[in-house]
N, C-alpha and C positions, 0 to 999 in steps of 0.2 A: 367745446373748445373755445379758445379766444376767437377763432375765426367765425364760429357759429354765433358767438355772442355779438360780434360786430354787426350782424344783420338783424338783431332783435331790437324791438322798440324800447325806449326808456321806461315805459310803463311796466315792463316785466320785472323791474328791480335790478336788472343786470347793469353793472357799471358801464357808462356810455363812452368813456374816453378810451376807446379800444386802440386807437393809433398809439397813444402813449404807452399803454400796457404792452402792446406788441413789441415796441422798441426796447422796453426794459427787461424783457424775458431773457434768460440765459440763452446764449447761442445754441447750445445743445438741445434745449427744449424747443426752441424755434425750429430747428432742423427736424426734430422728431414729429412736431405738429405738421410740418410741410410734407414729410414722408407719409404720414398717416393720411393726410388729406388727399395726396396724389394717389395713394392706393385705393381709397374709397372711390375716388372719381373713376379710376381704371376699372375697379370691380363693377361699379354701377354701369359703366359703358358696356362692359361685356354682357351683363344681365339684360340690359335693355335692347341691345342690338342683335344679339345672337350671332354676331360675326362682324367682319370688317366692312367698311363702307366702300361703295363703288369707286374704282380708280385707286390711285395711291397718292399719299402725301410725301413730300420730300423729307428726307431724314439725313442728318449730318453724317451718320456713320456709313450709309450705303446707298445714297441717292434716293430713288423713288420708293423703296420699301419702308413700311412703317413699323413692322414687327416681324418676329421670327416664328410666329405661331404656325404650326403645320395643321392645316385643315384637311378633313377627310374628303375623298372623292366618293360620292355615294351613288352616282348615276349608273355606273357599271354597265351591265349588258341589258338594262331595262329598255334601251333603244340600241339597235344594232344597224338597222338600215331603214330607209323609207318603206313603209308598208301601208297599203290602203285598207281601211276598215279592219284593224287587227282584232283578233278574237277576244282580247281582254275587255273591249268595249261592251260586248254582250255579257260577259261574266259580271262586270260591274252593274249593268242594268238589271240582271237577275237578282243580285244582292239588294239593289234598290227596291225592286218589286216586293221582295220578301219582307223588308223592313216596312214598306208602305202598308202592308196588311196589318202589321202590329200597331202602327200609328193610327190607322183607321179604326181599329178596335178601341183605342184610347179615346178618339174623337166621338165615337158612337156612345161612349159612356158619359159624355158631357151633357149637361142639362141646358137646353135652349131656354133663355129667359128674354122677355121683351126689353128692348132698349130704345133710347132716343138719341137722335143726332142733331146737334145744333150747328147751323151754318155760320159763316163769318158775319153775316148781316143780322144774326140773332134769331133767324127763323128756325123753328124746331120741327124736325121731321121724325115720324114714328112708324110710317107704313109706306109701301110702294103704291103705284098708281092703281093697282087692283085692290088695294085695301089690306094686303098681307102685312102683318106686323113685322117690324125689324126685330131680329133675334140674334143674341150672342151665339157664336159658333156656327151661324148660318149666313147672316147678312154680310156682304162685302161692301167696300167703298164703291165698287163698280155698280152694285145694286142701288146704292144711294144716289149716285150720279145719274143713273137711268131714270130715277124718279123725277129729276129736274129736266133732263133731256138726254136722249141717246147720243146726240152729237157731243155733249159735254163728256160723257163716259168714254166715247171713242177717241177723244182728243186729249184726255188727261194721261199723263205719264205715271205718276204715283200720287198718293195722298199723304198729307201731313195731319196726323190725328192727335188730338189732345183729349185724353180720357178723363171723365169725371171720376170714375172708379172702375176697377176691374170686377168682373163677376166673381163670385165666391170660389168657383172651381177652376179659376185661371191661376197659374203659377209661372212666374217669369223664368225660373230655372228649368222647369219642365218643358217650357216652350223654347228653350235654347237662347233666351234673350240675355242671359247673364254670361254667355260665353265670350271669350276674347275675340276681338275682330282680327282675323288672320291677315287682313290687308292693311291694318292700321299704319304700319311703317311706310308701306308703299304709297298710301294716300295722304301722307303728312302734308304735302304741299297744298292740299285742298282745305286744310284746317278743319277736317271733320273731327269732332270731339264730342264724346258723350257727356251729358250734363250729370252733375252729382246731386243736385238738390231735388227734393221730392216733387216740386212743381214741374220741373223740366223732365223728370223721369216719366211723367205722364204724357209727354209730347214725343211722338216718334214718327218716323217715316214708315209708310205702310204700303204693301202691295195692293193694287186695286182689286185683286182677286182673292185676297186673304181675308177670311172671316174676322169680323170685329169681336172683341172680347170684353165689351162693356159699353155703357152709355158714353157718348162723346160730347164734350163741352164745346169743341170747335173742330170742324172738319174742313180742310182746305184741299182743293183739287189743283195739283201743280202741273203746269204745262212746260214743255221744252223751251218755248219762246221767251218766257218771262220769269223763270225761276232756276237758280243755280243748282239746287238740290235735284230738280227734275232732270237737268242736263247731266248731272253726275250719274244719276240712276240709269239714264238712257245710254250713256257711254259705257257704264259698267255692264249693262245687258249686252251691248254690242261686243264687249270683250269676251263674254261667254260664247257668243255666236262665232267670233273669230277662233276661239279655242276649240269649238266643236268642229269647225272646218279643218283646223290643223290636225286634230285627232283622226278625222275621217280620211284625209288626203295622205298623211305621212306617218300616222301612228306616233305623233309627238307626245312626249311625256310632259304634260302641263305642270307648271309650278305656280306662278301667281299672274293674275291679269287684272290690274287695277285701272280705274278711270283716271284721267288726268284733267288739268284745268281746261284743256281743249282737245279731247280725243281719248285714246286708251292704248294699251299695248298688252301683249301676252308673252311671257317668257316660257320657253319650253326647252327641255333637254332633247337634243337630237344627235347624241354622240359628241365626240370631240370636235372643236371648231374646224379642224382640218379634214373632217370626214365629209362624205357627200350629203350628210344631213343638213349642213349649213344652208341658210336661206340665200337665195339669189333674186335679183329683180324679176327674173323670168317667172318666179313663183307668184308674183302679185296678181296677175290676171287669173291664174288658176284658183287662187284663194278667193278672189272676188266672185268668180263664177260659182264656187261652192257655197259662199255666203248667200248669194242670190237664191240658190236652191233651198237653203234653210229658211230664208225669209218667206219664200212662196208657200212653204209648208205651214206657215203660221203656227209654229210650235209653241205650246203654252209654257210659260215659266212656272214651275211647280216647286213650292217650298216644302221642305220636310225636315223634321227634327230627328237627329240621330244621336245615339250614345257614342262615347269614345270608342268602345269596342266595335260597334256597328260601322263607324267611320273607317277604322283600321281595316276591317274586312272588305269594305266597299272599295278602298283605294289600294288594296294589296297589289304589289308589283310596281307601284309608283313611289320610289324612295323619297321623293321630295314632299309629296302629300303626306306620306307616313311620318316624316320628320316633323312637319307642321302639326299634325295631330298629336304626336307623342309629346312634343315640347310645349305647345300652346294650350292644349285642352286638358284641364285637370282630370284626374281619375274620378270616376263616379259622376261626371257632369255630362251635359249635352251641348251639342252645337247644331248648326243647320247646314243643309246642302240645298242646292237648287238644281232642277233638271229642266233641260229644254232639248227635245229630240233625244239623241244618243248621249248627249253630254250630261254628266253629273259632276258638280263642282262644289267644294267647300265655299260657303258664302253666307254673309249675314243679310244680303239684299238691302233694299227692295229692288224689284225689277219691273220692267214693262210687262203688260199682260201676256203678250206673245211676240214672236220674232217678226210677225208681219208689220209691226209698228216701224221697223227699220227700213225706210223706203230708199235710202241712199247710203252706200258704203264704199270706202276706198282704202286699200292698203297704201300707206304713205311712205314708209321706209323700214329698214331693218338694221340691226346691229348685233354685235356679240356682247354678252355681259357675263356675269358670274352668279352662281347661287348665293343668295344672301348678300350680293354685292361685294363679296370677298374674292380677290384675285387668286387666292390659294384654293378656292373651291371649284366645283365643276363649271365648265364653260357652257353657257346657255345661248339660245338663239332668241332674239327679241324681235317681234313684228309689231309695228305701230299701225294704227288705223284711225279713221275718222268716219263718222256716220251722222245722218240727219233724218228727221221724219218727213222730209220733203226733198225731192231731187233738185229743185231750184236752189235750195240752201247749199247743197254740195257744189253746185256750179259757181255760186258766189264765193264760197270758201276757196275753191281752186283758183279763181281769178285773183282773189286777195293774196293767196300764197305766191302767185307769180309776181304780183306787185311787190310783195315783201322780199322776194329773192332779188328783184331789181334794186331794192332799197337796202339790202343787207349791208350793214356798216363794214363788214369784213371785205366785201366786194368793192365797195366805194373807196374805202381807205387804201386798198391795194392799188386800185386804178388811179387814184389821185396822189399816190405816193405820200400818204400821211403817217402811217405806222408800219412796223414790221415786227415779227416775232422770230425767236430763235430757240431751238431745243436746249441750248446751253443755259437758258434762263426762262424755262417754261412758265407761262402765266404772267410774264412781265413784258409790257410793250416797249419797243424801241421807238421813240417819237422822232420821226424824220423832220427835217426843217419846216415843211409846210404844216405838218401835224402839230408841231410844237407851237406854231403861231396861233392855232385855234385854242390849244390847251391853255396857253398863257393869256389869251384874250378872255377866256371864261373865268380864269382866276382873277384877272384885273377887274372884270365886270363886277364880281362879288366884292372885291376890295373897295371899289368905288362906293358900293352900298355900305360897307363897314364904316367908311369915313363919315358918311352922311348920318348913319344911324347910331353912332356912339359906341362902336366896338373897338376894343384894343387888340391889335395883332400881337401874338406872342410866338416864340419859337421854343420847342421843347425837344429833349433828347429822343433819339431813335431806338436806343437800347436801354433796358433797365434790368436790375437785379430782379429775379423772379419773386423775391419777397413782396415787391409792389403788387404783383398780380394775385398773390395769396391774400394780401390785405384787402384788395378790391373785390375779391371773390371770383375773379375771372379764371384763375388757374384751375379751380375745381371742375369747372364746366367747359373750359375753352382751351385748355392747354394743348390738346391735339391739333388745334388750328393755329398754333403759334410756332414760330421758328425759334427753337431753344438751342443754347450752346453753353459751353463751359468757359468761364473766365477765372483764372487763379483758384480753381477748385470750387467755384460757386456757379450756380445755374443762373444764366441770364437769358433774356429773350428780346427779340425785336417787337416793338409795340404794334398790336393789331388795332388799337384805338387810342384816342388822346385823353379820355376823361380822367383816368387816375393821375396822369401827369399834371393836369389842370388842378386837381384837388391838392396836390403837393404845393403848387404855386399859391393857392388860396391860403393854405395853412402856413405859408412862409412868414407871415407877420400877423400881428393882432389886427383884426378888422373891426371897424365901427359900422353901426347901422347907416351912418352917413355915406359910407363907401359903396353901398349897394344901390342899384344893381351893378355888379361887375360882369362885363361881357368880354370873355376871352375867345379870340378867334385864332385858329391854328390850321395852316395848310401842311402840317407835318406829313412826311411819307410814312405810310402804314404798310405792314406786311401781314398776310394771312396765309397759312399753309393749306390752301384749298386742295381738295382731291384732284389729282391729275385728270381723272375722267370727267370732272365737273367744269374744267376750264373751257371757256367759250368766248373767243374774241376778246372784246373789252367789257363784256357784261359780267364775266366772272374771272377775276385775275388774282394774282398773288401780291403784286405791288401796285399801290394806288395812293391817291391823295383825296381827302374830303374837304369840303368847305365847312369844316367842323367848328362849332362854337358852343361854349357852355356859359350859361348865364347863372350867376349866383345871386339870388334875390331873397327878400323877405317874403313871408307868406302873403302879406297884403299887397305885394307888387306882382303877384303871379298874373292876374288878369291883364294888367297893362303890358307886361312883357310878352304875353302870348298874342295880344292884339298886334303888337309891334312886329312879332315874328310872322304872323299871318299876312300882314301888309307887305312885309319883305318878300314873302313867298309869292304873293299876288303880282307884285311888280316884276319879279324875275320871270314868271311863266307867261305873263302878258307880253313881255318883251319877246319871248320865244314863240309867241303865237299859239300857245297851248291852253286848253281849258283844264279844270280840276274839280274834284269832289272832295268834301271833307267828312271825316268820320271821327267820332269821339269814342275811343276804346276805354272802357271802364274797368274797375277793380276785378281782377281774376280771383279764382278761389284760393290760389296759392300766394296771394299777395302778402307782402311783409309790411309791418308798421301799423300805426294806430288807425283804426277805421274812421274815427272822426276827422283825422287829417285827410284821409282819402276823400271823404265826403265833401270837405271844404274845398279841396283841390279840384275835384270833379265839377263842383258847382261853379268855381272860378273859371274853369275851362269852358263850361257851357255858356256862361255869361259872355265870355270873350268871343265865342263863336256866334252867339246871337248878335252881338254888337257888330261883328265883322261881316257875317253872311246873312243876318236876319233870321228870325225864327222860322224854322222849316227849311233853311238853307243848308242844313247838314243833318246827318243821321247818327244815331247812337249804335255802337257796336258792343253790346253788353259782354262783360267779362273777358274782353280781349286785350286789356292793357298789359303792360309788362309787370313782372312781379314787384318791381321797385317803384312803380308810379303809373298814373294814367297817361294816355298819349293821344295826339291828334294824328290820324293817318291821312295823308294827302295823296289822292290818286289822280294822276295826271293823264290826260288823253292826248295822243299825238295826231298827226294829220291823217293817219289810217284808222283812227278811233280805237287804237290799242291802249290798254291801261298800263301805266308804269307807276311804281311807288319809289320815288326818289327823295323828295323832301320829307322831313319828319320833325315833329315837335313833341318831346317827351319830358315829363316831370320825373324827378328822381329824388326819393326821400332816403335811400339806403346808402349811397356813396358818402354823403355828408356824415352819416352815422359811423360808417366804417373808418373814415379818415379823421373822425373827431373834429369836424369843421364847426366853427362857431363864430359869432360876431358879438361885439358889445352892444347891448340894446339901448344903453343910455339910461336905463332904469336902475335906481339904487336899491330897490327893495330886494331883500335876501331871496335868492333862488331865481330871480328874474333878470340878473345882470347880463346873462349870455343866452343866446338862442341859436338854433341851427338854421343855416340858410337852406332854401330849396334850390335844387340844381335843375336847370332846364337844358336838356340836350336838344340841339336843333341843327339842322342842315338844310340848305336850300337846293343845292345840286345833288347832294349825297356824294357818291364817288364821282370825281371829275371824269374818270375813265368811262364809267357807265353812262354819265350824262352826255359825254361826247358821242357814244354809240347811239343813244336815244335821239339826239339832235341830228346826227348824220342820217338816220333813217327818216326822221320827221321831215327834214328838208330834202331828202332824196339826193343829197350831195350838192344841192344848189344853195350854198351858204349865203346868208344875207350879207350885205356889204360890210357891216361893222365886224362881223365874225369871220369873213372870208380870208383864206390864206393866199388867194390870188385875186387881187382887187382890180388891177388895171393892166392891160396889155397894150403897148403902143405899136402900131402897125404902119411902117412907112410904105407909101405907094411905090416908091422907087428908092434905090440905094443912095441916091444923091441927097436924100433928106435924112439919112441916118444920123448925122451929127446933131441936127435939130432934135430928133427923137431922143437922143442920149441926153441932151440938155433938159428936155421936159422930164425925162425919167429922174434925173438927179434932183430936180426941183421938187417933184412929188415925193421922192425918197426922203428929202430933208423934212418934209411935213409929216413923215411917219406912215406913208402908205406903202402897201406891197405892190410894186410895179415892175414890169419887165418890158423889154423891147424885143420884137422878133426881127432879128437881122439875118435870118436864114435866106436861102435862095428860092424858097417856095413862092408860088404865085401869091398875089395880093389876096385873091379870094380864098386860097388855101390857108393863108395866115389868119384871116378873120375866122374862118370855120374852125381851125385848130383852137383858137382862143375861146370860142364859144363852147366847144366840146370839153375843153379843160376847165370850164366854169369860171373864167374870168368875168367879173361883174360888168366891166366896161372894156370896150376896145376903142382906143383913140387913134383914129385914122389921120395920117399926116401926108399932105401933098403940097404942091407949090403954093396954093392959096393960103394954106394954114401957116406955112413958114413965113410968108410975106406979112400975114396979119397977126402973127404971134398967137395963134389959136390952135385948137385941135377939133376934130370932128368926132362926135361921140356916138357910139353904138352900144346897145346892151347885149347881154348874152342871149337874149331872146330875139336878137336881130332887129330890134327897134332902133331907128335912127333918131337921135335926139338933137342933132344939128351941131353947129359950130359954137365954140365958147372960147373966150380968153382963158389962158392958163390960170391966171390968178382967180378968175371967176369960178373955174372948175375946182380949184383948191377949196374955195369957200363953200362950194356946193357939197364936196366930198366930206369936208369937216362937219357940216351940218348933218349929213347922213350918219356919220360916225357918232356924233354926240347924241343923236336921237335913236341910236341903235336900229337903224333901218338897213 
């Protein structure tokens, strides 16, 4: 279709002026294409999700419901009441044991052959300390680690193994390695993704106790402390232990239990949410005690391959596992399960060697959810947990959690009367006067940079005909997250991003190479129809603004523009007192466009990052770029050393193609008169709402003076000095400072304390001497006395602080 053609590169021979072609199509054809594209997107969504997403999106017709699809309740009487050690646990174990005999017979038929293992330093190992040769089907990573030291083996969580080649009698499908990951959707936030190319297929995460199946060109031993894959596996193993405890204690019907970026959870069916099966906080200690029993038993994690039929027999009676097996595992194929103690669970692994590795565990919270995240499906109970290989780590984590609660932006914003929310506009903040002061300061701060750095501010519409989003390609993949409505028989939508509108502005006149770069900056209001269950304070909202800018430049200007954007970013986050790390995300497998252009663009980004941060001052994130261009991921650390991704710099080759953007090159040679610009998407704050939340927690509510909504409180020692205090207030107000006077009947000490608690940066104390001298006596919110100052000297001092963003 025309829409698909828009995303293709010129080298394919497809006409490239798609924007013009789209406009010239007969309206009936355009409508048919749009309807076809929308149906494809809807069908694709159904195939990939297997159900609705958690929570609900707002819909014009009926409020929070997104569709009228009726989903089946499948839990039924598989759980009727809490039951300790239900009989079906033994039945499942008996099936497991029977299958295990068959798998052992297959393993016995394998031929052990000598193998070699190469360590990261290049050292080649081929035998253990006693001289016994390493052999495929027999030797494990744990055995190899023991050759180096038993301490290394005992402290390693999992191995990362890169095979030179598999032995001849090893088959990936037979070993269940080609099965669909049944937790793939739940683990999406971890960016866990299987590689497609042959080289990466030979690299895989491996259980320490699982026999190797070929010579290894690189073996890495991964520890919890210093590797994210190790932490993911550790928390995944902990989820299994949690699941075992829930089955033993309550007879819970387990569904899925994935690791998270910091912890894990397990969803289980325990009857309807109104039944006595629902979790309560009283359950936490009981679950933790059972987990400790499981940990003390040092139960081995045992991997086993099963056929689809064997899996169905093993999980008979659990309708949720049966549905996963029936829909995710193709007929005639194999998958894997893991056993620890009484628990048998569908899983690809890898896992820790045994449950004894989990030295510290805590149940952290619980909630209700739904099967497949669809509110029309069975209600499930979710229990979250956290675990560590050391009890001290848990203690530190708990202390940090308490600090995080104290710094939670929702708590601080309510206490300081900065924002409010209302159910009649869920996901959209109401900015109270003091909150609006900070919001506007952040925007003005960026605008100051725009003025100095050659950006042009523009204003674009909030609503567009949906044709725009079909032309940009967003409608196919993003329509569910847009607020759509009908206008005069045509479909319109509120904009969720600014870039297509900026493309229209660029295309509004003939551009010359002399015009570039064009730097369009837009604080337009954006709306995204986020799931109601995903809304969270200011970090996930439906209405927001971004410090959004798009740079249209020539290919030879990429490097200079990126250096400028990085310098912009550095200035912003240095002002905030935050540090950052840079990553270059390169061409993904599903990238669109000319590979040579990608290579040149990536090289330009790498040179820019070398110039800005120095060689070694950034890392490459292979194959993690957007489909439309490479990007620089900027990860910012706050005062609590938490990582946030707010700023971004992305190159885009596809929107200029889709919108037929071009500029006059000034070259008269036929075929070279016009060229496509490169589009740079960049944001420094990202969402102003989210940055507000990040800064609120970063500062702990103690806003720096330049950003503070409460800068000065004037405190008269006695009411007879009230008039003078009012005069000082008026003078400071004229100079643009946020100043108040406490004329209440509270005691002087109480007034000062109230001002400090309310986070006024300065309290100006006024008594008889100050009135006579035309001065004020300055105290900080930390109760530091700075002494007496003339009012005009104070104004100069405060102006200096404001200008220097202190």
